[in-house]
C-alpha positions in Angstrom: 69.6 -3.9 -65.3 72.4 -4.3 -67.7 74.5 -7.5 -66.9 77.8 -5.7 -67.2 76.6 -2.9 -64.9 75.3 -5.4 -62.4 78.7 -7.3 -62.4 80.6 -4.0 -61.8 78.2 -3.1 -58.9 78.7 -6.5 -57.2 82.4 -6.4 -57.6 82.5 -2.9 -56.2 80.6 -4.1 -53.2 83.2 -6.8 -52.5 81.3 -9.8 -54.0 83.7 -12.5 -55.1 81.2 -15.3 -55.9 77.7 -15.5 -57.4 75.1 -18.3 -56.9 72.6 -19.3 -59.5 70.0 -20.9 -57.3 66.8 -22.9 -58.0 64.8 -25.5 -56.0 64.1 -29.2 -56.4 60.6 -30.6 -56.1 60.7 -30.3 -52.2 61.6 -26.5 -52.4 65.2 -27.2 -51.3 67.9 -24.8 -52.8 70.2 -26.2 -55.4 72.6 -24.4 -57.6 76.2 -23.7 -58.7 78.7 -21.0 -57.6 80.8 -19.0 -60.0 83.6 -16.5 -59.4 82.3 -12.9 -60.1 84.4 -12.7 -63.3 82.1 -15.4 -64.8 78.9 -13.6 -63.8 77.9 -12.6 -67.4 78.2 -16.2 -68.7 76.2 -17.5 -65.6 73.4 -15.1 -66.5 73.4 -16.4 -70.0 72.8 -20.0 -68.8 76.3 -21.4 -68.7 75.6 -23.5 -65.6 74.3 -27.0 -66.5 72.6 -29.7 -64.3 71.7 -33.3 -64.8 68.1 -33.3 -63.8 68.2 -37.1 -63.1 70.4 -36.3 -60.1 67.6 -34.3 -58.4 64.2 -35.1 -56.9 61.4 -33.9 -59.1 63.4 -33.0 -62.2 62.0 -35.7 -64.5 64.9 -36.5 -66.8 66.8 -39.6 -67.9 70.6 -39.5 -67.7 70.7 -39.4 -71.4 68.6 -36.2 -71.7 69.9 -32.7 -72.5 71.0 -31.0 -69.3 68.9 -28.2 -67.8 70.5 -24.8 -67.4 69.8 -22.1 -64.7 69.0 -18.6 -65.8 69.3 -16.1 -62.9 66.8 -13.4 -62.3 69.3 -10.6 -61.9 66.7 -8.2 -60.6 65.8 -10.6 -57.7 69.4 -11.1 -56.6 70.9 -10.0 -53.2 74.1 -10.3 -51.2 74.2 -12.8 -48.3 74.1 -10.7 -45.1 76.2 -13.2 -43.2 78.7 -13.7 -46.1 79.0 -10.4 -48.0 81.5 -11.9 -50.6 78.7 -14.0 -52.1 75.5 -12.9 -54.0 72.5 -15.2 -54.6 70.2 -15.0 -57.6 66.9 -17.0 -57.8 66.8 -18.7 -61.1 64.6 -20.4 -63.8 65.5 -23.6 -65.4 65.7 -23.9 -69.2 66.1 -26.9 -71.6 66.6 -26.9 -75.3 66.7 -23.1 -75.0 63.1 -22.7 -73.6 61.8 -22.7 -70.0 61.9 -26.2 -68.5 58.2 -27.1 -67.7 59.1 -29.1 -64.6 60.9 -26.2 -63.0 58.9 -25.0 -59.9 59.5 -21.3 -60.5 58.4 -21.8 -64.1 55.2 -23.6 -62.9 54.4 -20.5 -60.8 55.2 -18.1 -63.6 52.6 -19.9 -65.9 49.9 -19.1 -63.3 51.1 -15.4 -62.7 51.1 -14.9 -66.4 47.5 -16.2 -66.5 46.6 -13.8 -63.6 48.3 -10.9 -65.3 46.2 -11.6 -68.6 43.2 -11.0 -66.5 44.7 -7.8 -64.9 45.6 -9.4 -61.5 48.8 -9.8 -59.4 48.7 -12.2 -56.5 50.2 -10.7 -53.3 51.4 -13.3 -50.8 52.6 -13.2 -47.2 53.8 -16.4 -45.4 54.0 -16.9 -41.6 57.1 -18.9 -41.1 57.0 -21.4 -38.1 59.9 -23.6 -37.3 61.9 -25.1 -34.5 65.5 -24.3 -33.3 67.0 -27.0 -31.2 70.2 -28.5 -29.9 71.5 -32.1 -30.2 72.9 -33.3 -26.9 74.0 -36.4 -25.2 70.5 -36.5 -23.6 68.8 -36.2 -27.0 67.2 -33.3 -28.7 66.8 -30.3 -26.3 65.6 -26.8 -26.5 68.1 -24.0 -26.6 66.8 -22.4 -23.4 67.0 -24.3 -20.1 63.9 -22.2 -19.1 61.8 -23.5 -22.0 59.8 -25.9 -19.7 56.3 -24.3 -19.6 53.4 -26.5 -20.8 52.1 -23.4 -22.7 55.3 -21.4 -23.6 53.6 -19.4 -26.4 54.8 -15.7 -26.4 57.1 -16.3 -23.4 59.6 -13.5 -23.2 62.2 -15.3 -21.1 62.6 -18.1 -23.6 62.5 -15.7 -26.6 65.3 -13.5 -25.2 67.3 -16.6 -24.2 67.3 -17.3 -28.0 68.2 -13.8 -29.0 71.8 -14.5 -30.0 70.7 -16.5 -33.1 67.2 -15.1 -33.4 68.1 -11.4 -33.7 70.9 -12.1 -36.1 68.4 -13.9 -38.3 66.0 -11.0 -38.0 68.8 -8.5 -38.7 69.8 -10.4 -41.8 66.2 -10.5 -43.1 65.9 -6.6 -42.6 69.3 -6.2 -44.3 67.7 -7.8 -47.3 64.8 -5.3 -46.9 62.2 -8.0 -46.1 60.7 -5.7 -43.5 60.3 -8.1 -40.5 57.4 -6.6 -38.4 57.0 -9.4 -35.6 58.8 -12.4 -34.2 58.1 -14.5 -31.2 58.3 -17.8 -29.3 55.5 -19.9 -30.6 53.1 -22.3 -29.0 55.5 -25.2 -28.5 58.8 -25.4 -26.7 61.6 -24.5 -29.0 59.3 -23.2 -31.7 59.4 -19.7 -33.3 57.6 -17.6 -35.8 58.9 -14.7 -37.9 56.6 -12.5 -40.0 57.6 -10.1 -42.7 55.9 -7.9 -45.2 53.9 -9.4 -48.0 54.9 -8.9 -51.6 54.4 -10.3 -55.2 53.9 -14.1 -54.9 57.1 -15.0 -56.8 59.2 -12.6 -54.6 57.8 -14.2 -51.4 58.3 -17.7 -52.7 62.0 -16.9 -53.4 62.3 -15.5 -50.0 60.7 -18.6 -48.2 63.0 -20.9 -49.9 66.0 -18.8 -49.0 64.6 -18.2 -45.5 64.9 -21.9 -44.7 68.4 -22.0 -45.9 69.4 -18.8 -44.1 67.8 -19.7 -40.8 69.5 -23.1 -40.9 72.9 -21.5 -41.6 72.6 -18.9 -38.9 71.3 -21.4 -36.3 74.2 -23.8 -37.2 76.7 -21.0 -36.7 75.4 -20.7 -33.1 75.7 -24.5 -32.5 72.0 -25.2 -32.9 69.8 -26.6 -35.9 66.7 -25.3 -37.4 63.9 -27.8 -38.2 61.2 -27.4 -40.7 59.6 -30.7 -40.1 55.9 -30.1 -39.9 55.3 -32.1 -36.7 58.5 -33.1 -35.0 56.9 -33.9 -31.6 53.7 -35.7 -30.9 52.8 -33.5 -27.9 53.8 -30.1 -29.4 52.3 -27.9 -32.0 53.2 -28.4 -35.7 54.8 -25.8 -37.8 52.5 -24.1 -40.3 53.3 -21.7 -43.1 50.0 -19.8 -43.3 49.6 -18.3 -46.7 47.9 -14.8 -46.7 46.7 -13.9 -50.2 45.0 -11.2 -52.0 44.6 -10.2 -55.7 45.7 -6.7 -56.7 45.1 -4.7 -59.8 48.3 -5.2 -61.8 48.3 -1.6 -62.9 47.3 0.4 -59.8 48.2 -2.0 -57.0 44.6 -1.7 -55.5 43.7 -4.6 -53.2 40.7 -6.2 -55.1 39.8 -8.3 -52.1 38.9 -5.3 -50.1 35.1 -4.9 -50.0 33.5 -1.8 -51.4 29.8 -2.5 -50.7 30.1 -6.1 -52.1 30.8 -8.1 -48.9 28.0 -10.6 -49.7 29.0 -13.0 -46.9 29.9 -10.4 -44.1 33.4 -11.5 -43.2 35.4 -8.8 -44.9 35.9 -9.7 -48.5 34.9 -8.4 -51.9 32.8 -10.7 -54.2 36.0 -11.4 -56.0 37.5 -12.7 -52.8 34.7 -15.1 -52.2 34.9 -16.4 -55.7 38.7 -17.0 -55.2 37.9 -18.9 -51.9 35.3 -21.0 -53.7 37.8 -22.1 -56.2 40.4 -23.1 -53.5 37.8 -25.0 -51.6 36.6 -26.9 -54.8 40.1 -28.2 -55.2 41.2 -28.3 -51.5 41.9 -32.1 -51.4 44.3 -32.0 -54.3 45.9 -28.7 -53.1 46.5 -30.4 -49.8 49.0 -32.8 -51.3 51.2 -29.8 -52.2 50.7 -27.5 -49.2 51.0 -30.5 -46.9 53.5 -32.5 -48.9 54.9 -35.2 -46.4 53.6 -38.1 -44.5 54.4 -36.2 -41.3 52.2 -33.2 -42.4 49.1 -35.2 -41.7 50.1 -35.6 -37.9 49.7 -31.7 -37.8 46.3 -31.6 -39.5 44.4 -33.1 -36.5 41.9 -31.7 -34.0 44.0 -32.2 -30.8 47.6 -33.3 -30.1 49.5 -30.6 -28.3 49.8 -29.4 -24.6 48.0 -26.3 -25.4 44.9 -28.4 -26.1 44.7 -27.6 -29.9 47.0 -28.1 -33.0 45.8 -24.7 -34.3 45.5 -26.5 -37.6 42.4 -27.1 -39.8 40.8 -30.4 -40.6 37.8 -29.2 -42.5 37.4 -27.8 -46.1 35.8 -24.7 -44.9 36.1 -20.9 -44.7 35.1 -18.3 -42.2 35.8 -15.1 -40.3 38.7 -14.7 -37.8 38.0 -18.3 -36.7 41.3 -20.3 -36.8 39.6 -23.7 -37.2 38.8 -23.0 -40.9 41.1 -24.0 -43.7 40.6 -20.6 -45.3 40.3 -17.8 -42.7 39.5 -14.1 -43.3 41.5 -12.2 -40.6 39.8 -9.5 -38.6 41.0 -6.6 -40.8 39.6 -8.3 -43.9 40.8 -7.7 -47.5 42.9 -11.0 -47.6 42.4 -14.7 -47.1 44.7 -16.9 -45.1 45.2 -20.7 -45.8 46.0 -22.4 -42.6 46.5 -25.9 -43.9 49.9 -25.1 -45.4 53.0 -26.3 -43.4 56.6 -25.2 -43.5 57.8 -28.2 -45.5 56.0 -27.0 -48.6 57.4 -25.9 -51.9 56.0 -22.4 -52.0 56.2 -22.0 -55.8 54.1 -25.1 -56.4 51.8 -24.4 -53.4 51.1 -20.8 -54.7 50.7 -22.0 -58.3 47.9 -24.5 -57.1 46.2 -21.8 -55.0 46.2 -19.2 -57.7 45.1 -21.5 -60.4 42.2 -22.7 -58.3 41.3 -19.2 -57.2 41.3 -17.9 -60.8 39.0 -20.9 -61.7 36.6 -19.8 -58.9 36.6 -16.2 -60.3 36.1 -17.3 -63.8 33.2 -19.6 -63.0 31.8 -17.3 -60.2 31.7 -20.1 -57.7 29.9 -19.7 -54.4 31.8 -20.9 -51.2 28.5 -21.2 -49.3 28.0 -19.7 -45.8 31.0 -18.8 -43.6 31.7 -20.9 -40.5 32.2 -18.9 -37.3 32.1 -21.8 -34.7 35.0 -23.7 -33.3 34.9 -26.5 -35.7 37.2 -28.7 -33.6 34.4 -29.1 -31.2 31.9 -30.4 -33.9 30.6 -33.9 -33.2 30.3 -36.3 -36.1 26.5 -35.5 -36.2 27.4 -31.8 -36.4 29.7 -32.4 -39.3 27.2 -34.5 -41.2 24.5 -31.8 -40.6 26.6 -29.0 -41.8 27.8 -30.8 -44.9 31.5 -30.0 -44.3 34.0 -32.2 -45.9 37.2 -33.3 -44.3 40.8 -32.5 -45.6 42.7 -35.7 -46.5 43.7 -37.6 -43.5 47.0 -38.9 -45.0 49.4 -38.2 -47.7 48.1 -41.3 -49.5 44.6 -39.8 -49.5 45.9 -36.4 -50.6 47.9 -37.9 -53.5 44.8 -39.8 -54.6 42.9 -36.5 -54.8 45.8 -34.8 -56.5 46.1 -37.5 -59.2 42.4 -37.4 -59.8 42.0 -33.6 -60.1 42.5 -32.2 -63.7 43.8 -29.0 -62.1 46.9 -30.7 -60.8 48.2 -31.8 -64.2 47.2 -28.4 -65.7 49.3 -26.6 -63.1 52.3 -28.9 -62.9 52.5 -30.0 -66.5 52.6 -33.7 -67.6 56.2 -34.5 -66.5 56.3 -32.8 -63.2 52.7 -34.1 -62.4 53.8 -37.7 -63.0 57.1 -37.3 -61.1 55.3 -35.8 -58.0 52.8 -38.6 -58.0 55.5 -41.2 -58.4 57.8 -39.7 -55.6 54.9 -39.3 -53.2 53.7 -42.8 -53.7 57.3 -43.9 -52.9 57.3 -41.8 -49.8 54.0 -43.3 -48.6 55.3 -46.9 -49.2 58.6 -46.2 -47.4 56.5 -44.9 -44.4 54.2 -47.8 -44.4 57.0 -50.4 -44.5 58.9 -48.8 -41.7 58.7 -50.4 -38.3 58.5 -47.7 -35.7 59.7 -47.8 -32.1 55.9 -47.4 -31.1 55.1 -50.6 -32.9 57.9 -52.5 -31.4 57.2 -51.4 -27.9 53.5 -52.3 -28.4 53.7 -55.5 -30.2 57.0 -57.2 -29.7 56.0 -58.9 -26.4 52.3 -58.4 -26.8 51.2 -62.0 -27.0 
């Protein structure tokens, strides 16, 4: 769309301000706001940022600033603040795309897929908590949210309708097409699912969703938490990534089998090659889809009142079986990665998934036989016999795998790769040096 035409359209709709938004390494939204009269210059890259002031933008204070270039076709008006429009943006430096920009990293992989005739469709299942800060500590919004197994409970869902339906209505006002929402497995936990789309579109939406959910919850006196595992005895919050490759010209789902379901769980041969590529790089990918020290308290076999974390611990794939890292849902034609959590940077996570999947297709890798058993019940002997490998058990281990895998540097680029490793090593060190309440209670008077 013509820039001046877009400006006129926004002004006519009552928009006074425009946001040029991008994300830092963590997937948190950043940006500047300009009055609508300055929209054309903003689109041209007028808004500058010191990369050294942000996590994961590897710059020195003496380096040329980066500039944000809005994707005007991806912009929208904020449903709860109709005087403001938001535009996902790509970062540039020295007049060219900045390699360490997360959105640019994904674009490099979508361009590689497009050269092969593919488009990656993505759907993300967003799980998160909405809670209250009280004098008694952190509490759920509903005083009836007391069940040991509250999953799908209608009473607690409707007790949260004031903020929950405002959020869903806002998402639908943006034409995201929400098709389901519910109270999830843990007290205070919710899931909202909306229609899949092109992977860049969905990555934009996931980042904005976290911001929007937080703003709407805050408006109602609550807070939204995207911590992967906020409570030891409650289920963690995942961000299951549902993926399929489509023909870039026709939109045909290329993971849908047409007599080539060689493993019998609902995928085409192309889909199995894609899975094999992801499994081959699963340990490195884990550092990006489960990016915090807290993430690895979700990726365990047990640990919630429902008796399961609903999270995978094995590098495996299978049918509708939720204990696999890569699951093929009952209807087939797509693959779901269950190891991703809601703290991820969706651009970087998707870039890693797509690059690994394309490598699997290029090399025609075999993922082996699918697993249909409850893998959480496997003994050590069963695991050894099956030959299944474990996902990393800590962020330390995941970063080791990320650093050792050439795919990571190829996807991230040299500077972002080095910065990611540096920042994650620091996070691990901070965690290891912290003295927790558990340690104090256990050891202070132990001897």
